[in-house]
C-alpha positions as CSV (number, residue, x, y, z in Angstrom):
1,M,97.0,114.8,26.9
2,S,94.7,112.9,25.2
3,I,91.7,112.0,26.5
4,G,92.8,108.1,26.2
5,L,95.8,108.5,28.0
6,I,93.2,110.5,30.7
7,R,91.1,107.5,30.7
8,H,93.9,105.3,31.3
9,V,95.2,107.1,34.0
10,L,91.8,107.4,35.8
11,F,90.3,103.6,35.2
12,H,93.2,101.3,33.9
13,K,94.9,99.2,37.0
14,N,98.0,99.4,36.9
15,L,101.2,99.5,39.3
16,F,100.3,102.7,39.9
17,M,96.9,103.0,40.1
18,E,96.3,99.9,42.6
19,G,93.0,101.2,44.6
20,G,94.6,104.2,46.6
21,M,95.6,106.7,43.7
22,K,92.7,105.8,41.6
23,K,90.6,107.0,44.6
24,G,93.1,109.9,45.2
25,V,92.7,111.6,41.6
26,I,89.0,111.4,41.2
27,G,88.7,112.5,44.9
28,F,90.9,115.8,43.7
29,I,88.8,116.1,40.3
30,L,85.9,116.1,42.7
31,G,87.3,118.6,44.9
32,V,88.1,121.1,42.6
33,C,84.5,121.1,40.8
34,V,83.2,121.4,44.6
35,M,85.3,124.2,45.0
36,G,84.3,125.7,41.7
37,L,80.7,125.2,42.4
38,V,81.4,126.9,45.7
39,G,83.2,130.3,44.2
40,W,80.5,130.2,41.4
41,T,77.4,130.7,43.7
42,Q,79.2,133.3,46.6
43,A,81.3,135.3,44.2
44,P,77.9,137.4,43.6
45,G,77.6,138.0,47.7
46,M,81.7,139.3,47.8
47,M,81.7,141.2,45.0
48,L,79.0,143.2,45.2
49,T,78.1,144.4,49.0
50,E,74.9,146.4,50.5
51,H,74.8,148.4,53.4
52,L,71.9,149.7,54.8
53,S,71.8,153.7,55.4
54,P,70.4,155.0,58.1
55,F,69.8,158.2,55.7
56,G,67.3,158.9,53.0
57,V,68.3,158.5,49.5
58,E,68.8,162.1,48.6
59,E,70.8,162.4,52.3
60,T,72.8,159.4,52.2
61,V,73.7,160.8,48.6
62,A,74.6,164.0,50.5
63,K,77.0,162.0,53.0
64,I,78.3,159.9,50.3
65,S,79.4,163.0,47.9
66,E,80.7,165.4,50.9
67,N,83.2,162.2,52.5
68,A,84.7,161.4,49.0
69,K,85.1,164.7,48.6
70,A,86.8,164.6,51.9
71,E,89.3,162.1,50.9
72,G,90.5,163.6,47.7
73,W,87.7,162.3,45.4
74,V,85.7,164.2,42.8
75,V,82.3,163.3,42.4
76,A,82.0,163.0,38.7
77,G,78.0,162.9,38.7
78,V,75.0,161.7,40.5
79,K,72.8,159.9,38.3
80,P,68.8,159.2,38.9
81,L,69.2,155.7,37.0
82,H,64.9,155.3,38.2
83,K,64.1,158.3,36.1
84,S,66.2,157.3,33.3
85,V,65.1,154.0,33.1
86,K,61.1,155.6,32.5
87,K,61.9,157.7,30.6
88,H,63.0,154.7,28.0
89,G,59.9,152.9,28.2
90,G,60.8,151.0,31.5
91,G,57.7,151.3,34.5
92,D,58.3,153.2,38.0
93,L,60.9,152.3,40.0
94,P,62.0,153.6,43.7
95,P,64.9,155.7,43.9
96,V,68.2,154.6,42.5
97,M,71.0,156.6,42.0
98,L,74.1,156.4,40.9
99,V,77.0,158.6,42.7
100,N,80.1,158.2,39.7
101,L,83.2,159.2,41.7
102,C,87.0,159.5,40.2
103,Q,90.2,160.0,42.3
104,P,92.9,161.0,39.5
105,D,95.4,159.8,40.8
106,H,94.5,156.6,41.1
107,A,92.6,156.5,37.3
108,Y,96.3,157.7,36.6
109,N,98.1,154.9,38.3
110,I,96.1,151.9,36.8
111,L,95.7,153.5,33.3
112,K,99.4,154.8,32.5
113,D,100.0,150.9,31.6
114,D,98.6,150.3,28.3
115,P,97.9,146.3,29.7
116,N,95.5,147.9,32.2
117,K,93.5,150.5,30.2
118,I,90.9,147.7,30.0
119,V,90.0,148.5,33.7
120,S,88.3,152.1,32.5
121,V,85.0,149.9,31.8
122,M,84.7,150.4,35.5
123,M,85.4,154.3,35.6
124,P,84.5,156.0,37.4
125,C,83.8,154.1,40.5
126,T,80.1,154.1,40.9
127,I,78.2,153.8,44.5
128,S,74.4,153.4,44.0
129,V,72.1,154.9,46.5
130,Y,68.6,153.1,46.5
131,Q,65.4,152.7,48.2
132,K,63.7,149.1,48.2
133,S,60.0,148.0,48.7
134,D,60.3,148.3,52.3
135,G,60.7,151.8,52.1
136,K,64.3,151.5,53.6
137,T,67.5,153.3,51.6
138,Y,70.4,151.0,51.1
139,V,74.0,151.4,49.7
140,G,75.4,149.2,47.1
141,V,79.5,149.0,46.8
142,M,81.7,146.7,44.8
143,N,84.1,145.1,46.4
144,A,87.4,147.1,44.9
145,G,89.9,145.3,46.9
146,L,88.5,141.9,46.0
147,L,88.0,143.3,42.1
148,G,91.6,144.5,42.4
149,T,93.2,141.5,43.2
150,M,91.4,139.6,40.3
151,F,93.7,141.7,37.9
152,G,96.8,141.4,40.3
153,G,99.7,144.0,39.3
154,N,99.7,147.8,39.6
155,V,95.6,147.5,39.5
156,A,95.9,144.9,42.7
157,K,97.8,147.5,44.7
158,V,96.1,150.6,43.6
159,M,92.1,149.2,43.8
160,G,93.1,146.6,46.6
161,D,94.8,149.3,49.1
162,A,93.8,153.0,49.0
163,V,90.6,153.1,46.5
164,A,88.9,150.0,49.2
165,K,90.2,151.9,52.2
166,E,89.1,155.4,50.9
167,Q,86.0,153.4,49.3
168,Q,84.7,152.4,53.4
169,K,85.3,156.1,54.4
170,F,82.3,157.2,51.8
171,I,80.2,154.5,53.8
172,A,81.5,154.8,57.2
173,F,77.7,155.7,58.6
174,A,76.3,153.0,56.7
175,L,78.6,150.3,58.2
């Protein structure tokens, strides 16, 4: 569709655009823009969630690890991100621990199809446990269900159902 045609449809009065239709088209375009802006500003809060833990950092990491193992997940590693930041020239941070988790069957079901291999950049699943300046411990997780929905197909099925439900069990103590 050319710019000239769009300009003609929006701004030229003809049989189809006598007042009401023009306002409707402009209203629709404005509505789409407003919804896009709302989605843009709200997406981070929907994609990443934070929960206050009733425990300290180490105990929270241990609880998540135990709960994940009980659901058949493998704890692929626990990484002290704050130590790595300092070691490589960054400043001092309060504890930030990354708990890397993998469920082999879920990973296989996603990665067996070539178009889904790109999802491997988000594997293993990571739950963050960190201390803020208030001295309290928090758990940060990605919304696996919403993320899976964005990909659709088998990724949505695996992440939106099993992964999302199991992830909630890992952090149930902090919900």
